[in-house]
PASEGU-412438 format. One record per residue (C-alpha): residue number from 1; residue in three letters; x, y, z. Coordinates in nm, 2 decimals, decimal comma. Layout:
# PASEGU-412438
<node NUM; "ALA"; <X; Y; Z>>;
...
//
This chain:
# PASEGU-412438
<node 1; "MET"; <-0,52; 1,94; 0,50>>;
<node 2; "ARG"; <-0,43; 1,98; 0,87>>;
<node 3; "ARG"; <-0,15; 2,24; 0,89>>;
<node 4; "SER"; <-0,06; 2,19; 1,26>>;
<node 5; "SER"; <0,30; 2,18; 1,17>>;
<node 6; "PRO"; <0,45; 2,52; 1,05>>;
<node 7; "THR"; <0,69; 2,32; 0,83>>;
<node 8; "LEU"; <0,40; 2,21; 0,61>>;
<node 9; "THR"; <0,24; 2,55; 0,56>>;
<node 10; "PRO"; <0,24; 2,65; 0,19>>;
<node 11; "VAL"; <0,41; 2,96; 0,06>>;
<node 12; "PRO"; <0,19; 3,22; -0,11>>;
<node 13; "ASP"; <0,39; 3,31; -0,42>>;
<node 14; "GLU"; <0,68; 3,26; -0,66>>;
<node 15; "LEU"; <1,00; 3,45; -0,63>>;
<node 16; "GLU"; <1,36; 3,46; -0,75>>;
<node 17; "ALA"; <1,68; 3,57; -0,58>>;
<node 18; "HIS"; <2,04; 3,58; -0,69>>;
<node 19; "ASP"; <2,39; 3,56; -0,53>>;
<node 20; "LEU"; <2,27; 3,38; -0,21>>;
<node 21; "PRO"; <2,47; 3,40; 0,11>>;
<node 22; "VAL"; <2,70; 3,10; 0,17>>;
<node 23; "GLU"; <2,85; 2,98; 0,50>>;
<node 24; "GLY"; <3,15; 2,75; 0,46>>;
<node 25; "THR"; <3,28; 2,64; 0,12>>;
<node 26; "LEU"; <3,06; 2,51; -0,16>>;
<node 27; "PRO"; <3,26; 2,24; -0,35>>;
<node 28; "PRO"; <3,36; 2,41; -0,68>>;
<node 29; "GLU"; <3,29; 2,08; -0,86>>;
<node 30; "LEU"; <2,92; 2,12; -0,79>>;
<node 31; "ASP"; <2,80; 2,28; -1,12>>;
<node 32; "GLY"; <2,43; 2,23; -1,17>>;
<node 33; "ARG"; <2,09; 2,26; -1,01>>;
<node 34; "TYR"; <1,94; 2,11; -0,70>>;
<node 35; "LEU"; <1,56; 2,07; -0,76>>;
<node 36; "ARG"; <1,30; 1,96; -0,51>>;
<node 37; "ASN"; <0,93; 1,90; -0,54>>;
<node 38; "GLY"; <0,64; 1,91; -0,29>>;
<node 39; "PRO"; <0,27; 2,00; -0,24>>;
<node 40; "ASN"; <0,18; 2,37; -0,22>>;
<node 41; "PRO"; <-0,18; 2,47; -0,29>>;
<node 42; "ARG"; <-0,22; 2,82; -0,45>>;
<node 43; "PRO"; <-0,37; 3,10; -0,25>>;
<node 44; "GLY"; <-0,75; 3,07; -0,25>>;
<node 45; "GLU"; <-0,75; 2,70; -0,33>>;
<node 46; "ALA"; <-0,92; 2,48; -0,08>>;
<node 47; "ALA"; <-0,67; 2,29; 0,14>>;
<node 48; "PRO"; <-0,66; 1,93; 0,03>>;
<node 49; "PRO"; <-0,76; 1,67; 0,30>>;
<node 50; "HIS"; <-0,43; 1,49; 0,27>>;
<node 51; "TRP"; <-0,07; 1,61; 0,25>>;
<node 52; "PHE"; <-0,01; 1,41; -0,07>>;
<node 53; "LEU"; <-0,28; 1,59; -0,27>>;
<node 54; "GLY"; <-0,15; 1,95; -0,28>>;
<node 55; "ARG"; <-0,06; 2,11; -0,61>>;
<node 56; "GLY"; <0,31; 2,06; -0,69>>;
<node 57; "MET"; <0,57; 2,33; -0,64>>;
<node 58; "LEU"; <0,93; 2,31; -0,76>>;
<node 59; "HIS"; <1,22; 2,48; -0,57>>;
<node 60; "GLY"; <1,56; 2,51; -0,73>>;
<node 61; "VAL"; <1,91; 2,63; -0,64>>;
<node 62; "ARG"; <2,18; 2,68; -0,90>>;
<node 63; "LEU"; <2,54; 2,61; -0,78>>;
<node 64; "LYS"; <2,85; 2,70; -0,98>>;
<node 65; "GLU"; <3,22; 2,77; -0,90>>;
<node 66; "GLY"; <3,16; 2,77; -0,53>>;
<node 67; "ARG"; <2,86; 3,02; -0,55>>;
<node 68; "ALA"; <2,49; 2,99; -0,51>>;
<node 69; "LEU"; <2,38; 3,18; -0,82>>;
<node 70; "TRP"; <2,01; 3,17; -0,78>>;
<node 71; "TYR"; <1,70; 3,03; -0,60>>;
<node 72; "ARG"; <1,36; 3,02; -0,76>>;
<node 73; "ASN"; <1,03; 2,84; -0,69>>;
<node 74; "ARG"; <0,75; 2,77; -0,95>>;
<node 75; "TRP"; <0,41; 2,60; -0,93>>;
<node 76; "VAL"; <0,36; 2,31; -1,17>>;
<node 77; "ARG"; <0,09; 2,45; -1,40>>;
<node 78; "SER"; <-0,10; 2,15; -1,52>>;
<node 79; "GLU"; <-0,47; 2,10; -1,54>>;
<node 80; "THR"; <-0,44; 1,72; -1,53>>;
<node 81; "SER"; <-0,18; 1,65; -1,27>>;
<node 82; "ALA"; <-0,07; 1,77; -0,93>>;
<node 83; "ALA"; <0,28; 1,65; -1,02>>;
<node 84; "ASN"; <0,40; 1,72; -0,66>>;
<node 85; "THR"; <0,62; 1,42; -0,56>>;
<node 86; "ALA"; <0,95; 1,40; -0,73>>;
<node 87; "VAL"; <1,17; 1,54; -1,01>>;
<node 88; "LEU"; <1,33; 1,33; -1,28>>;
<node 89; "HIS"; <1,60; 1,42; -1,53>>;
<node 90; "HIS"; <1,65; 1,16; -1,81>>;
<node 91; "SER"; <1,77; 1,17; -2,17>>;
<node 92; "GLY"; <1,78; 1,55; -2,16>>;
<node 93; "ARG"; <1,43; 1,60; -2,04>>;
<node 94; "LEU"; <1,31; 1,72; -1,70>>;
<node 95; "PHE"; <0,99; 1,59; -1,54>>;
<node 96; "ALA"; <0,77; 1,65; -1,24>>;
<node 97; "LEU"; <0,62; 1,33; -1,12>>;
<node 98; "ILE"; <0,33; 1,20; -0,91>>;
<node 99; "GLU"; <0,22; 0,84; -0,91>>;
<node 100; "ASN"; <-0,14; 0,87; -1,03>>;
<node 101; "THR"; <-0,08; 1,04; -1,37>>;
<node 102; "PRO"; <0,18; 1,05; -1,65>>;
<node 103; "PRO"; <0,48; 1,28; -1,60>>;
<node 104; "VAL"; <0,47; 1,65; -1,66>>;
<node 105; "GLU"; <0,76; 1,79; -1,86>>;
<node 106; "ILE"; <0,94; 2,10; -1,71>>;
<node 107; "ASP"; <1,18; 2,34; -1,88>>;
<node 108; "ASP"; <1,52; 2,46; -1,76>>;
<node 109; "GLU"; <1,36; 2,76; -1,59>>;
<node 110; "LEU"; <1,11; 2,54; -1,40>>;
<node 111; "GLY"; <0,82; 2,64; -1,62>>;
<node 112; "THR"; <0,56; 2,38; -1,72>>;
<node 113; "ILE"; <0,56; 2,24; -2,07>>;
<node 114; "GLY"; <0,28; 1,98; -2,03>>;
<node 115; "THR"; <0,19; 1,61; -1,99>>;
<node 116; "TYR"; <0,44; 1,38; -2,16>>;
<node 117; "ASP"; <0,34; 1,03; -2,28>>;
<node 118; "PHE"; <0,66; 0,91; -2,46>>;
<node 119; "GLY"; <0,51; 0,94; -2,81>>;
<node 120; "GLY"; <0,17; 0,80; -2,71>>;
<node 121; "ARG"; <0,33; 0,47; -2,58>>;
<node 122; "LEU"; <0,26; 0,54; -2,21>>;
<node 123; "THR"; <-0,10; 0,45; -2,13>>;
<node 124; "THR"; <-0,07; 0,43; -1,75>>;
<node 125; "ALA"; <0,04; 0,65; -1,47>>;
<node 126; "MET"; <0,41; 0,67; -1,39>>;
<node 127; "THR"; <0,56; 0,61; -1,04>>;
<node 128; "ALA"; <0,73; 0,90; -0,87>>;
<node 129; "HIS"; <1,02; 0,66; -0,80>>;
<node 130; "PRO"; <1,17; 0,54; -1,13>>;
<node 131; "LYS"; <1,51; 0,37; -1,11>>;
<node 132; "VAL"; <1,81; 0,43; -1,34>>;
<node 133; "ASP"; <2,02; 0,12; -1,42>>;
<node 134; "SER"; <2,38; 0,26; -1,37>>;
<node 135; "GLU"; <2,52; 0,00; -1,61>>;
<node 136; "THR"; <2,28; 0,03; -1,90>>;
<node 137; "GLY"; <2,14; 0,38; -1,87>>;
<node 138; "GLU"; <1,79; 0,24; -1,89>>;
<node 139; "LEU"; <1,51; 0,38; -1,68>>;
<node 140; "HIS"; <1,28; 0,12; -1,51>>;
<node 141; "PHE"; <0,94; 0,23; -1,37>>;
<node 142; "PHE"; <0,58; 0,12; -1,33>>;
<node 143; "GLY"; <0,23; 0,25; -1,32>>;
<node 144; "TYR"; <-0,05; 0,14; -1,08>>;
<node 145; "GLY"; <-0,42; 0,23; -1,05>>;
<node 146; "PRO"; <-0,77; 0,12; -0,95>>;
<node 147; "ARG"; <-0,86; -0,01; -1,29>>;
<node 148; "PRO"; <-0,70; -0,33; -1,44>>;
<node 149; "PRO"; <-0,43; -0,40; -1,51>>;
<node 150; "HIS"; <-0,35; -0,27; -1,16>>;
<node 151; "LEU"; <0,02; -0,28; -1,21>>;
<node 152; "THR"; <0,23; -0,23; -1,53>>;
<node 153; "TYR"; <0,60; -0,25; -1,57>>;
<node 154; "HIS"; <0,78; -0,01; -1,81>>;
<node 155; "ARG"; <1,13; 0,04; -1,94>>;
<node 156; "LEU"; <1,29; 0,33; -2,12>>;
<node 157; "ASP"; <1,61; 0,30; -2,32>>;
<node 158; "PRO"; <1,89; 0,56; -2,26>>;
<node 159; "ALA"; <1,76; 0,78; -2,53>>;
<node 160; "GLY"; <1,42; 0,81; -2,36>>;
<node 161; "ASN"; <1,22; 0,57; -2,58>>;
<node 162; "LEU"; <0,96; 0,35; -2,41>>;
<node 163; "VAL"; <1,07; 0,01; -2,53>>;
<node 164; "HIS"; <0,89; -0,23; -2,30>>;
<node 165; "SER"; <0,55; -0,24; -2,12>>;
<node 166; "GLU"; <0,42; -0,55; -1,94>>;
<node 167; "PRO"; <0,12; -0,60; -1,70>>;
<node 168; "VAL"; <0,21; -0,76; -1,37>>;
<node 169; "ALA"; <-0,06; -0,96; -1,19>>;
<node 170; "VAL"; <-0,16; -0,85; -0,84>>;
<node 171; "PRO"; <-0,48; -0,93; -0,66>>;
<node 172; "ALA"; <-0,62; -0,58; -0,63>>;
<node 173; "ALA"; <-0,53; -0,21; -0,66>>;
<node 174; "THR"; <-0,25; -0,18; -0,40>>;
<node 175; "MET"; <-0,08; 0,16; -0,34>>;
<node 176; "MET"; <0,27; 0,07; -0,47>>;
<node 177; "HIS"; <0,47; 0,39; -0,39>>;
<node 178; "ASP"; <0,82; 0,25; -0,46>>;
<node 179; "PHE"; <1,00; -0,05; -0,59>>;
<node 180; "ALA"; <1,37; -0,16; -0,64>>;
<node 181; "ILE"; <1,61; -0,29; -0,90>>;
<node 182; "THR"; <1,92; -0,50; -0,87>>;
<node 183; "ARG"; <2,17; -0,61; -1,13>>;
<node 184; "ASN"; <1,93; -0,87; -1,27>>;
<node 185; "HIS"; <1,60; -0,82; -1,11>>;
<node 186; "VAL"; <1,30; -0,59; -1,03>>;
<node 187; "VAL"; <1,17; -0,62; -0,68>>;
<node 188; "TRP"; <0,79; -0,55; -0,63>>;
<node 189; "LEU"; <0,62; -0,45; -0,30>>;
<node 190; "ASP"; <0,27; -0,59; -0,30>>;
<node 191; "LEU"; <0,16; -0,46; 0,04>>;
<node 192; "PRO"; <-0,17; -0,42; 0,24>>;
<node 193; "VAL"; <-0,26; -0,06; 0,16>>;
<node 194; "VAL"; <-0,53; -0,08; -0,11>>;
<node 195; "PHE"; <-0,78; 0,13; -0,30>>;
<node 196; "ASP"; <-1,08; 0,21; -0,09>>;
<node 197; "ARG"; <-1,38; 0,33; -0,29>>;
<node 198; "GLU"; <-1,55; 0,46; 0,02>>;
<node 199; "LEU"; <-1,28; 0,73; 0,05>>;
<node 200; "VAL"; <-1,31; 0,87; -0,31>>;
<node 201; "GLY"; <-1,38; 1,24; -0,30>>;
<node 202; "ARG"; <-1,30; 1,26; 0,07>>;
<node 203; "THR"; <-0,93; 1,20; 0,10>>;
<node 204; "LEU"; <-0,66; 0,99; -0,07>>;
<node 205; "PRO"; <-0,86; 0,68; -0,14>>;
<node 206; "TYR"; <-0,63; 0,41; 0,01>>;
<node 207; "SER"; <-0,64; 0,24; 0,34>>;
<node 208; "TRP"; <-0,48; -0,05; 0,53>>;
<node 209; "SER"; <-0,64; -0,39; 0,47>>;
<node 210; "ASP"; <-0,59; -0,68; 0,71>>;
<node 211; "SER"; <-0,73; -0,92; 0,46>>;
<node 212; "TYR"; <-0,49; -0,83; 0,18>>;
<node 213; "GLY"; <-0,18; -1,05; 0,14>>;
<node 214; "VAL"; <0,17; -0,91; 0,22>>;
<node 215; "ARG"; <0,45; -1,02; -0,02>>;
<node 216; "LEU"; <0,76; -0,91; -0,21>>;
<node 217; "GLY"; <0,82; -1,02; -0,57>>;
<node 218; "VAL"; <1,13; -1,08; -0,77>>;
<node 219; "MET"; <1,11; -1,05; -1,15>>;
<node 220; "PRO"; <1,38; -1,05; -1,43>>;
<node 221; "LYS"; <1,45; -0,69; -1,56>>;
<node 222; "SER"; <1,36; -0,82; -1,91>>;
<node 223; "GLY"; <1,01; -0,91; -1,78>>;
<node 224; "GLY"; <0,84; -1,25; -1,73>>;
<node 225; "PRO"; <0,71; -1,45; -1,43>>;
<node 226; "VAL"; <0,73; -1,30; -1,08>>;
<node 227; "GLN"; <0,85; -1,52; -0,78>>;
<node 228; "TRP"; <0,65; -1,40; -0,48>>;
<node 229; "PHE"; <0,77; -1,42; -0,11>>;
<node 230; "ASP"; <0,52; -1,38; 0,18>>;
<node 231; "VAL"; <0,65; -1,15; 0,45>>;
<node 232; "GLU"; <0,53; -1,01; 0,78>>;
<node 233; "PRO"; <0,26; -0,74; 0,76>>;
<node 234; "GLY"; <0,40; -0,39; 0,69>>;
<node 235; "TYR"; <0,41; -0,10; 0,44>>;
<node 236; "VAL"; <0,69; 0,07; 0,26>>;
<node 237; "PHE"; <0,69; 0,42; 0,12>>;
<node 238; "HIS"; <1,06; 0,43; 0,04>>;
<node 239; "VAL"; <1,32; 0,17; -0,05>>;
<node 240; "GLY"; <1,68; 0,24; 0,04>>;
<node 241; "HIS"; <1,91; -0,03; -0,11>>;
<node 242; "ALA"; <1,88; -0,35; -0,31>>;
<node 243; "SER"; <2,15; -0,59; -0,42>>;
<node 244; "GLU"; <2,23; -0,95; -0,50>>;
<node 245; "ASP"; <2,48; -1,13; -0,28>>;
<node 246; "ALA"; <2,73; -1,40; -0,39>>;
<node 247; "ALA"; <2,47; -1,67; -0,34>>;
<node 248; "GLY"; <2,22; -1,50; -0,58>>;
<node 249; "ARG"; <1,99; -1,39; -0,30>>;
<node 250; "VAL"; <1,82; -1,05; -0,32>>;
<node 251; "VAL"; <1,88; -0,82; -0,02>>;
<node 252; "LEU"; <1,64; -0,53; 0,02>>;
<node 253; "THR"; <1,65; -0,25; 0,28>>;
<node 254; "ALA"; <1,36; -0,01; 0,32>>;
<node 255; "VAL"; <1,17; 0,20; 0,58>>;
<node 256; "ARG"; <0,90; -0,03; 0,71>>;
<node 257; "TRP"; <0,57; 0,09; 0,87>>;
<node 258; "GLY"; <0,38; -0,14; 1,10>>;
<node 259; "ARG"; <0,00; -0,14; 1,10>>;
<node 260; "GLU"; <-0,04; 0,06; 1,41>>;
<node 261; "GLY"; <0,20; 0,34; 1,31>>;
<node 262; "PHE"; <0,06; 0,36; 0,95>>;
<node 263; "THR"; <-0,31; 0,38; 1,05>>;
<node 264; "ALA"; <-0,24; 0,64; 1,32>>;
<node 265; "ASP"; <-0,03; 0,86; 1,10>>;
<node 266; "TRP"; <-0,19; 0,82; 0,76>>;
<node 267; "PRO"; <-0,46; 1,09; 0,80>>;
<node 268; "THR"; <-0,21; 1,36; 0,91>>;
<node 269; "LEU"; <0,11; 1,23; 0,75>>;
<node 270; "GLY"; <0,40; 1,46; 0,79>>;
<node 271; "VAL"; <0,28; 1,64; 1,10>>;
<node 272; "ARG"; <0,46; 1,43; 1,36>>;
<node 273; "ASP"; <0,83; 1,52; 1,41>>;
<node 274; "GLU"; <0,94; 1,16; 1,45>>;
<node 275; "SER"; <0,83; 0,88; 1,22>>;
<node 276; "PRO"; <0,70; 0,55; 1,36>>;
<node 277; "ALA"; <0,87; 0,36; 1,08>>;
<node 278; "HIS"; <1,21; 0,19; 1,10>>;
<node 279; "LEU"; <1,48; 0,06; 0,88>>;
<node 280; "HIS"; <1,42; -0,31; 0,79>>;
<node 281; "GLU"; <1,59; -0,57; 0,58>>;
<node 282; "TRP"; <1,45; -0,87; 0,38>>;
<node 283; "THR"; <1,67; -1,14; 0,22>>;
<node 284; "LEU"; <1,49; -1,32; -0,06>>;
<node 285; "ASP"; <1,63; -1,65; -0,19>>;
<node 286; "PRO"; <1,50; -1,74; -0,54>>;
<node 287; "ALA"; <1,67; -2,08; -0,52>>;
<node 288; "THR"; <1,48; -2,20; -0,21>>;
<node 289; "GLY"; <1,18; -1,97; -0,21>>;
<node 290; "THR"; <1,25; -1,86; 0,14>>;
<node 291; "VAL"; <1,28; -1,52; 0,30>>;
<node 292; "THR"; <1,43; -1,39; 0,62>>;
<node 293; "GLU"; <1,38; -1,04; 0,76>>;
<node 294; "ARG"; <1,51; -0,83; 1,04>>;
<node 295; "ALA"; <1,49; -0,48; 1,19>>;
<node 296; "LEU"; <1,81; -0,28; 1,14>>;
<node 297; "ASP"; <1,75; 0,02; 1,36>>;
<node 298; "ASP"; <1,50; 0,12; 1,63>>;
<node 299; "ARG"; <1,50; 0,50; 1,56>>;
<node 300; "GLY"; <1,22; 0,65; 1,36>>;
<node 301; "VAL"; <1,31; 0,75; 1,01>>;
<node 302; "GLU"; <1,16; 0,83; 0,67>>;
<node 303; "PHE"; <1,28; 0,92; 0,32>>;
<node 304; "TYR"; <1,52; 0,64; 0,40>>;
<node 305; "ALA"; <1,76; 0,83; 0,62>>;
<node 306; "VAL"; <1,59; 1,14; 0,77>>;
<node 307; "GLY"; <1,50; 1,13; 1,13>>;
<node 308; "ALA"; <1,37; 1,40; 1,37>>;
<node 309; "ASN"; <1,61; 1,70; 1,34>>;
<node 310; "GLU"; <1,88; 1,48; 1,18>>;
<node 311; "ILE"; <2,03; 1,34; 0,86>>;
<node 312; "ILE"; <2,15; 0,98; 0,90>>;
<node 313; "LYS"; <2,39; 0,78; 0,69>>;
<node 314; "TYR"; <2,36; 0,40; 0,72>>;
<node 315; "ASP"; <2,63; 0,15; 0,62>>;
<node 316; "ALA"; <2,45; -0,12; 0,43>>;
<node 317; "THR"; <2,73; -0,37; 0,52>>;
<node 318; "SER"; <2,79; -0,31; 0,89>>;
<node 319; "GLY"; <2,46; -0,15; 0,98>>;
<node 320; "ALA"; <2,64; 0,14; 1,15>>;
<node 321; "ALA"; <2,48; 0,48; 1,14>>;
<node 322; "ARG"; <2,64; 0,83; 1,13>>;
<node 323; "THR"; <2,42; 1,12; 1,22>>;
<node 324; "ASP"; <2,43; 1,50; 1,19>>;
<node 325; "TYR"; <2,19; 1,66; 1,44>>;
<node 326; "LEU"; <2,07; 1,98; 1,28>>;
<node 327; "GLY"; <1,94; 2,15; 1,60>>;
<node 328; "ALA"; <1,61; 2,22; 1,76>>;
<node 329; "GLY"; <1,34; 2,33; 1,53>>;
<node 330; "TRP"; <1,51; 2,21; 1,21>>;
<node 331; "ARG"; <1,36; 1,95; 0,99>>;
<node 332; "ALA"; <1,56; 1,82; 0,69>>;
<node 333; "GLY"; <1,42; 1,70; 0,36>>;
<node 334; "GLU"; <1,55; 1,40; 0,17>>;
<node 335; "ALA"; <1,92; 1,43; 0,09>>;
<node 336; "VAL"; <2,03; 1,38; -0,27>>;
<node 337; "PHE"; <2,37; 1,21; -0,34>>;
<node 338; "VAL"; <2,60; 1,37; -0,59>>;
<node 339; "PRO"; <2,91; 1,17; -0,68>>;
<node 340; "GLY"; <3,24; 1,35; -0,64>>;
<node 341; "ALA"; <3,43; 1,44; -0,96>>;
<node 342; "GLU"; <3,72; 1,22; -0,87>>;
<node 343; "ALA"; <3,53; 0,96; -0,67>>;
<node 344; "THR"; <3,67; 0,61; -0,64>>;
<node 345; "GLY"; <3,45; 0,49; -0,35>>;
<node 346; "GLU"; <3,07; 0,45; -0,37>>;
<node 347; "ASP"; <3,02; 0,71; -0,09>>;
<node 348; "GLU"; <3,26; 0,97; -0,21>>;
<node 349; "GLY"; <3,06; 1,28; -0,29>>;
<node 350; "TRP"; <2,81; 1,52; -0,15>>;
<node 351; "LEU"; <2,46; 1,50; 0,01>>;
<node 352; "ILE"; <2,24; 1,80; -0,07>>;
<node 353; "SER"; <1,91; 1,88; 0,11>>;
<node 354; "ILE"; <1,68; 2,16; 0,21>>;
<node 355; "ALA"; <1,61; 2,21; 0,58>>;
<node 356; "GLY"; <1,32; 2,41; 0,71>>;
<node 357; "HIS"; <1,25; 2,55; 1,06>>;
<node 358; "THR"; <0,94; 2,53; 1,27>>;
<node 359; "ASP"; <0,96; 2,91; 1,32>>;
<node 360; "PRO"; <0,81; 3,05; 1,00>>;
<node 361; "ALA"; <1,02; 3,36; 1,02>>;
<node 362; "VAL"; <1,34; 3,16; 0,98>>;
<node 363; "PRO"; <1,44; 3,11; 0,61>>;
<node 364; "ALA"; <1,52; 2,77; 0,48>>;
<node 365; "ARG"; <1,88; 2,64; 0,42>>;
<node 366; "LEU"; <2,04; 2,44; 0,15>>;
<node 367; "LEU"; <2,28; 2,20; 0,32>>;
<node 368; "VAL"; <2,58; 2,03; 0,16>>;
<node 369; "HIS"; <2,74; 1,75; 0,35>>;
<node 370; "ASP"; <3,05; 1,55; 0,28>>;
<node 371; "ALA"; <2,89; 1,20; 0,23>>;
<node 372; "THR"; <3,19; 1,03; 0,38>>;
<node 373; "ALA"; <3,15; 1,23; 0,70>>;
<node 374; "VAL"; <2,78; 1,31; 0,75>>;
<node 375; "GLU"; <2,82; 1,33; 1,13>>;
<node 376; "LYS"; <3,03; 1,65; 1,08>>;
<node 377; "SER"; <2,86; 1,99; 1,01>>;
<node 378; "PRO"; <2,77; 2,07; 0,65>>;
<node 379; "VAL"; <3,07; 2,18; 0,45>>;
<node 380; "ALA"; <2,84; 2,46; 0,32>>;
<node 381; "THR"; <2,51; 2,62; 0,41>>;
<node 382; "VAL"; <2,32; 2,84; 0,17>>;
<node 383; "THR"; <2,06; 3,07; 0,32>>;
<node 384; "LEU"; <1,75; 3,07; 0,10>>;
<node 385; "PRO"; <1,54; 3,39; 0,06>>;
<node 386; "ARG"; <1,23; 3,24; 0,21>>;
<node 387; "ARG"; <1,08; 2,96; 0,42>>;
<node 388; "VAL"; <1,04; 2,64; 0,21>>;
<node 389; "PRO"; <0,77; 2,39; 0,32>>;
<node 390; "LEU"; <0,86; 2,04; 0,40>>;
<node 391; "GLY"; <0,84; 1,85; 0,06>>;
<node 392; "PHE"; <0,90; 1,52; -0,09>>;
<node 393; "HIS"; <1,18; 1,43; -0,34>>;
<node 394; "GLY"; <1,45; 1,61; -0,54>>;
<node 395; "THR"; <1,73; 1,55; -0,78>>;
<node 396; "TRP"; <2,06; 1,70; -0,89>>;
<node 397; "VAL"; <2,10; 1,80; -1,26>>;
<node 398; "ASP"; <2,45; 1,85; -1,37>>;
<node 399; "ALA"; <2,52; 2,15; -1,59>>;
<node 400; "GLY"; <2,67; 1,92; -1,85>>;
//
């Protein structure tokens, strides 16, 4: 793994610290844990050839009554999974996720319990980007892989029981990192980064294919036939927003990589300060079978709304963007939205993220922004006891 960026360099140990210093005012209603995952090889382990392949490490901060009670970091101790990509809390269980294995269950102290297969019913890998249906409490997810069936759709009930599994036909083993759900549909991303046998044992074995088709699919949440829409060539790691408009069309926004940007960055992903990917929108009309697409912003972003040294909030209706520039040397991770206790609007709440600095002597910060005013400074900044490497995805777990 090329470590030319100090923000990617692993930390060598686990530690725990209490009563962390806070600048500003932590909202007292934030009572829970912010947890984030990312790759962090252990000391003595060979550095993997790709950022995505390092052993998972969880970082956690406990907030309560306007205080930051503790920080701790723990490796995911699994012999069968790196589990380095995301954290999921569902039906009272906590999981570390990566898209090429089943989930790894984690306890409340961030210790590893072990692989979890939902009572033997899960026979595929599990995406690191499952989606919770806010109306039903169901969890929608999928598994993909190099062996047929290359894509399988799954659904959990609110109690965590795997109640539906269904193969979805795709031409080959595409690297499907994310997907989307709307009120009635699942949206699939069948894109031209596919399994490459020649790369097995050398690096992450997926590469861009000019001969593979490029399409988005709309499928009922209950399962069944997929309606496919051909789109312009591109790749998506992260979906931002999906909805159905009054005419029944599916509108999807996501961060879209072009061929040139993807092939240039893929070997050393994460090193460059500014992403070559941009926010993009597709409108899929199941009634007519047509699709329209357009670029929404020309700035480089990833993790949906993180740019170079900044956190960005996009208005999905107007397209307007609000930005908080964090300062030279700072790189923010993905921000997690926590709804406000008395929220009446969809953006009333808090955005929580960890920002690291290019100077390895500077400790990381936990940032809490007012989601309605991202362009303003964080309402609270918690100084962590160490540098935290740039990682992937996190979650908020309410104390209740």
